[in-house]
Steps between C-alpha positions, in 0.01 A plus 500: 500500500493320833594682819777336702388348827656594833461383858502735803600372845464710816631452852512702821816484718541646849785747471601815691447817295824658626700223330348552155783709347751226591258234369454678169878526453551131573210389279636712215843342544381139537228504233709691248469536128170683492399860452462673839223744603486628858209745457253292709707249692725289281401369158735275303410424140666239278365560150692206345343265757161670475490533878492761775504526876354780712591534868330766707403579856139494606367839602293350780680187625863414599537281193656505158297396198673291235339488157654300219390449145648257247409284204455195725374442855825325584714799398271749679512291821879475470527880482291536815689225681837652415388843622351357819827316570700822472261680738520213748879523500477860620274439797 
């Protein structure tokens, strides 16, 4: 059996830590339809799309790390772009 292939895309975004709770709420609302996990930042998982997005604050810098994984580079980049757009709206 062949393993499915996935693509991971990462991006750093300047974002104030004190606005993270509001950002997580808005991301969850805008990028809906996935399973939500807030244990370490915000992780949204869409099993039917075979994709996930993880948004978390850096422990050492005033940035947010966006990590997206999907079956194609295009879809992974789209996840990251959509999340970055939401964060930009808040700042």
